[in-house]
C-alpha positions in Angstrom: -10.3 37.7 -9.1 -7.0 39.2 -7.7 -8.3 42.8 -8.8 -11.6 42.3 -7.0 -9.9 41.3 -3.9 -7.5 44.4 -3.8 -10.8 46.5 -4.5 -12.7 45.1 -1.6 -9.4 45.5 0.8 -8.9 49.2 -0.5 -12.6 50.3 -0.5 -13.8 48.6 2.7 -10.8 48.0 4.9 -11.3 49.6 8.5 -14.5 51.6 9.3 -15.9 51.2 5.3 -17.4 47.7 6.2 -18.9 45.7 2.9 -22.4 45.5 2.7 -23.5 42.2 4.9 -25.9 41.3 1.9 -24.0 39.3 -0.8 -26.2 40.6 -3.8 -25.7 44.3 -2.8 -21.9 43.4 -2.7 -22.0 41.9 -6.1 -24.3 44.6 -7.1 -21.4 47.3 -6.2 -18.6 45.5 -7.5 -20.4 45.1 -10.9 -20.9 48.9 -10.8 -17.0 49.4 -10.1 -16.8 47.3 -13.4 -16.0 43.9 -12.6 -17.1 40.9 -14.3 -19.9 38.4 -12.9 -17.3 35.3 -12.9 -14.3 37.2 -11.2 -16.9 38.7 -8.6 -18.0 35.1 -7.9 -14.6 33.5 -7.7 -13.4 36.4 -5.2 -16.5 36.3 -3.0 -16.0 32.6 -2.8 -12.4 32.8 -2.1 -13.4 35.2 0.9 -16.0 32.9 2.0 -13.7 30.0 2.6 -11.5 32.2 4.1 -14.0 33.6 6.5 -15.0 30.2 7.2 -11.3 28.5 7.3 -12.1 27.3 11.0 -14.4 25.0 9.6 -11.7 23.1 7.4 -10.0 19.8 8.5 -8.7 20.3 11.9 -6.0 17.6 11.3 -3.3 20.4 11.5 -4.3 22.1 14.7 -2.3 19.5 16.8 -0.5 22.1 18.8 3.4 21.8 17.7 6.0 20.9 20.0 8.6 23.6 21.4 11.1 24.4 18.7 9.3 22.9 16.1 9.6 23.9 12.4 6.8 24.1 9.5 8.3 22.4 6.6 6.5 23.4 3.3 5.5 20.5 0.6 6.4 20.4 -2.9 3.4 22.2 -4.0 3.5 24.7 -1.6 7.2 25.6 -1.9 6.0 25.8 -6.1 3.2 28.1 -5.3 4.8 30.2 -2.5 8.2 30.4 -4.0 11.3 31.3 -1.7 9.6 35.0 -1.3 6.5 33.6 -0.2 8.1 31.0 2.2 9.9 33.5 3.6 6.9 36.0 4.0 5.4 33.2 5.9 8.2 32.7 8.6 8.5 36.5 8.7 4.7 37.2 9.7 5.1 34.3 12.4 8.2 35.4 13.8 6.8 38.9 14.2 3.6 37.4 15.6 1.1 38.3 13.0 0.0 35.0 12.5 0.1 31.9 14.8 0.1 28.3 13.7 -3.8 28.3 12.6 -3.6 31.5 10.6 -0.3 30.3 8.9 -2.2 27.1 7.5 -5.3 29.2 6.4 -2.6 31.6 4.7 -1.1 28.6 2.9 -4.4 27.2 2.2 -5.6 30.6 0.5 -2.6 31.0 -1.5 -3.0 27.3 -2.7 -6.4 28.3 -3.9 -5.5 31.2 -6.0 -3.7 28.7 -8.2 -0.6 30.8 -9.8 2.5 28.7 -10.0 4.5 30.8 -8.7 2.5 33.0 -6.9 3.9 36.8 -7.4 5.4 37.8 -4.1 3.3 41.2 -4.4 0.4 39.4 -4.9 1.0 36.9 -1.9 1.5 40.0 0.3 -1.8 41.2 -0.6 -3.5 37.8 0.3 -1.6 37.8 3.4 -3.1 41.2 3.9 -6.5 39.9 3.1 -6.3 37.2 5.6 -5.1 39.5 8.5 -7.9 42.0 7.6 -10.4 39.0 7.4 -9.1 37.7 11.3 -8.9 41.5 12.3 -5.5 41.1 13.4 -3.3 44.6 14.5 0.0 44.5 13.0 3.2 45.9 14.2 4.4 48.7 12.0 7.2 46.6 10.8 4.8 44.0 9.4 2.8 46.8 7.7 5.9 48.0 5.9 6.8 45.0 4.9 3.4 43.8 3.3 3.0 47.2 1.6 6.7 47.0 0.1 6.4 46.6 -3.9 9.3 44.3 -4.9 8.9 44.5 -8.5 10.0 47.8 -8.6 12.1 49.8 -6.1 11.2 53.2 -7.5 7.5 52.6 -7.3 5.4 53.9 -4.4 3.5 51.2 -2.3 -0.1 50.9 -2.8 -2.3 53.4 -0.7 -4.6 51.0 1.0 -6.5 53.1 3.4 
């Protein structure tokens, strides 16, 4: 599923919009070499992301000034320290608000890896920001494109 999400981001971010017809998009992904189950999982993940506003509004109570988001045990296990720090970083730099933060955490939990690889979480964050058409500060873009596993590795080319 992750490879499909990366492919979609690399090939349809910006002016290259993905086909609106789900069958056409599935066909293009199959032509690119992805398996049907992998395609279905990725498109389902994206569909839930697009409809995140329809999720339970229980967390949408505005936080009091100076409040801090405390992660649950499950969230800490899935996000790890690097993921938690990235969430705080994105919020501190205005890339996400409280609602988008919760969407990002929800989508990471749905991904299912424990712990989620920090670089994979960065890609998921890019997907969330891309779907919500957020303009990003260059510092935020630099952080999201930085590869942590190998300091000599070039960041992924996402354009």
